[in-house]
N, C-alpha and C positions, 0 to 999 in steps of 0.2 A: 212466734213469740207474742204473748198477750200484751195489749196496750194498757198502760196505767191511766186512769182518769187524772185530770188536773185537780189539785187540792189547794185551797186557800184557808188559812187558819187565822181566826181573830178571837182573842180572849176578851169576854165581856167583863167578868170579874175574876178574882183570884181563883175561885173554886169551880167556875163554870166556863164552858166554851161553846162557840158556835162554829161548826165546820161546814164547808161547802164542798160537794163532790160533783164534778162535771163528767158526764159519760159521753163517749164519742159516737156511740151507736144507740140513738134513742129508741129504735124499733125493738131493742131487746129488753126495754124496761118493763114491759108488761109481764114478761117471763120472770124478770128479776123480782118484781113486787109480789107476784103470785096472785092466784085467784082472790078477788075481793081484797087485795093488798095484804093477804095473810102473812107473807114473809116480813113485810114492814111492821105489821102489828106484833109478830112474834119477837122481832128484834127490839122494838120499843118496850115491850113488856119484860123481856129478859134483862135488858140493860138499863131500863129506867130513863130512856131518852125520848125526845120528840123528833120525828122525822117528817119533813114537808117536801113534797115533790113539786117542782115547777119546770115544765119542759124537760130538758135533758139534765137538770140540776137537782141535787138533793141538798137540803139544809138539815143539819143534825144539831140539836141543842140538848145540853145536859151537863152533868158533872164532867169535868175535863177528861178523866180517864175513861168513863163510860162512853162519851162521845167519840173518843179516839178508837175504842173497840168497835163501836158501831160503824165508823168509817172503814175500818179494816175489814169488817164482816161484809159490808156492802161491796167493797172493792173485790174481795175474794170471790163472792158469789157471782158478780158481774164477769170476772175473768174466767170463771168456770163455764159460764154460759157461752162466752166468746170461743172457748176451746171446744164447744160442742157437748159439754156434759149436762146431764139432766139435774135439775134442782128440785128437791122435795123437802118436806118439813124436817126429815132426818139430816139432810145436808145442811140446812140452815142451823140446826142445833149443833151439828158437828163443827161448823166454822165458828160459831159463837164460842164453843168450848176451846177451840184452838187459838182464840184471840185473848186468852186470859191474861197475857202479859204484854199489854200494848206499849207502844212508844208514842210520844207526843211530838209536837212541832212539825207535823207533816211527814214524819218518817214512817213508812209503811212496813209492817212485818212481812217479809217475803213468804214465810211458811203459811201465812194466812191469805195474803193477797194474790199469790201466784197459784195457778192450777197445779195440782199434784204432779210430780215428775215420775211417780211410780204408779202402775196400775196393773190389774189382772184381767185378762181377756178370756172369757169363756164363751160357749155356744149361745148362751141366753143373755149375757150382759157383760158390760165392762165395769169393773169394780175399782173405785178409787178410795184412798184412805180417808177416814172420817175423824181422825185425831192424829196428833203429831206422833204418838206412839204406834199407831197403826202404820204410818208411813215407815217408821223404823223397822217394824215387824215385817212389812211387805218386802223391804229391801233385804232383810235377813233371809227370807224365804227363797230368794233367788241366789244367795251368796254362800250360805253356810250348809254344811252337811247335816248337822243335827241342831235343831232349834227348840229350846224350852220356852213356852209362852205361859206366863204366870199372871193370874189376876182374876177379878170377880166376874160374875156372869154379865153378859151384855157388852163385852169389850171387843167381840169379833174374833177371838182366838181361834176357835174351831172353824168358824165359817170361812175365814180367810185362808186357813190351812187347806181346807177341802177345795176352795176355789183355785188356789195355786196348784194343787194336785191335779185337778181337772184340766187346767190350762196346760200343764206339762204333758198330760196324757194326750191331749188334742194335738199338740205340736210334735209328739213322738219322742220327747227327751226322756220319758220313762215308758216302760212297757205295761205297767199295771199300777193300780192304786190299791192299797191295803189300809182299811179304816177300821179302827178297833177301839174298844174301851173295856175296862173291867166291869163285870156284871155284879158288882159287890152288893147292890141293893137287893138282889135276889137271894144272896147268901146260900145257905144249905137247902133252901126251899125250891131251887131250880128243878130238881127231880120230881117234885110234886105238881109242877105246873103242867097243864094239858098240852098236847101237841108234840111235834118232833122238835129237835134241837133248835132249828131256825125259828120256829114259832115261839119257842120259849125265850130266846135271847133278843129277838127283834124289837120288842118294846123298849129294851134298855139301850138299843142302838138308834132309836128314833131321831135324836138330834142330828146324828150323822146323815141319816137318810134325808132329813129336811134340807140340810145344806147342799146335798148332792142334787136333789130335784130342783133346787133354786138356781143351779148353775149349768145343768144339762137338761135337754128335753127328756120327758119321761120315757119315751121309747128307746132313747139312747142309753139311759140308765139301766133299763131292764135288759137290753141287748148286751151291754158290756158286763153286767153282773152274770148273765147266763154264759157268756164266753169266758169268764174268769178274769177279764181285764180289770174289773172292779170287784174286790172282795171285802165284805163287811162281816167281821167276826169278833167274838169275844176274845179277850187277851189270852185265855188259856189255849186257844187254837194256834198261837204263835210258837209254842214250844217245839224245839227240835228242827226248826226251819232256818234257812239262810235266805234273806230277802234281797235279791239283787235286781238292779234296774227297775226299782219300784219307788213310789212315793208313799211313805207310811205315816199315818196320822194316828196317834194315841190320844184319845179324849178322856177327861175325868181322871187324869194320871195321879192325882193326889190319893186316889183309892187303890193304888198298887202297894204291895209290900216291897221291902228292899229286894227280896229274892226275885219277885216278879219283874221289877224294873230292870234289874241286872239281866235277867233272861231276855227281856224285850230289847234292850240296847245292844246286846251281843248278837241279835239276829241281823244286824246291819251288814249289807253286802255291797259289792262293787256297783257303781252307777246309781246309787240310791240316795234319797233324802228322807230324813225322819223328823217329824214334828211332834213334840210332846206337850199337850195342853192340860192345864189344871189350875185349880184355885187352892193354894196351900191352907186357906182358912176354912175350907169346906170338906174336911176329911170325914168319911163315913166308916172308916175301919174300926173294928172293935177296940184296937189300941192306937188311937190317932197319933201318938207320939212317934210312931215308926213308919211314917209315910215314905214310900219309895221315891216319890217326887222330890220331897225336901232333901232326902239323903243324896240323890243323884245331883241336884243343883249344887249342894255343898261340895261334893267331890269333884265335879266336872267344870264348874264355872272358871273361865280363864283358859281352858284347854283349847288348843288350836283346832279350828273347824267347828267348834261348838259355840252357839250363841244363846244367851239368856235375855229374854225380852220381858220386863216387868210392867204390867198394866196396873193402873190404879182407878179409883172411883171417877176421876176426871176423864177417863177414857171410855166410860160407858156410853154406847151409842144407840141404845134402845131409847124408849120414851124417857124424858128427863126424870120422871118420878122414880124410875128404876135406880138411877144413881143416888137419889135421896134415900131410897129404901136401903140400899147397900150401906150407905154412910150411917144410917140410923142403927143398923145391926152391928156394923164392924168398926165404927168410929171414924173421925175425920182423917186419920192418917192411913187408912186402908189403901 
């Protein structure tokens, strides 16, 4: 169990605060602060606070709520390092985002300050949640039979689904992975593209390949694809099959029709898990009003064994500017 630093709180004026954080393991502070103190600088810039380090202590000054958030973020990053987790700029941004609702008077938010209790282990890395909703999603990936993951780009919907699929393949709880998406962008032009069917559809499945190669060594990906343990195919290839003892991921599901979604969901077989990822706001169908994803969520939300996980702009874990771009296009309530 991770140790919490000691905290003393003193309010200078009504609107401002000075908080002190004491760390039990000073040798970890170089990692905590980052190269050239880049983590401290990032927290100062994002939260509008001033952080001063003296020995094993940090003093944080700023508006009371921002100072409390900075304290929670520093505590959370420190405890992740104690737990053996790597800290990079993405992790710093993620913990800042998770601290959006701080508490004052020395009370630390446990979802921010404690290392995550859920993680995904693959051959190449151990993946931990980078937002509160990612933690909910990762729990659902181990618990439910069918999971709908809804939200904008950059929230980790597909990446985490593929990582969980790889983890379950490695441990033997499923026999194969089936990764799919509709190739709607190609439309009727697919037949005019050069090459065989694999060469025609692979460009549209590239995001799935990227997630796969990030969680498995390249030689294992190629060997498992050749053996049929991993199958990457367009949605049309699912027709007429029963998918048993498999982990199935459907990406870009907002671009399915109602009939295609029904066909896909009814492929579900014994011992399987199915994840359907999509952004209901990014429908590329000729008639966007009849997306199979929106229809399925409306029909199936609340059904036993089925989970719906809604991501928002605050859950974007790519570069912070991506979240601001999404908000600019889709509005603050996206």
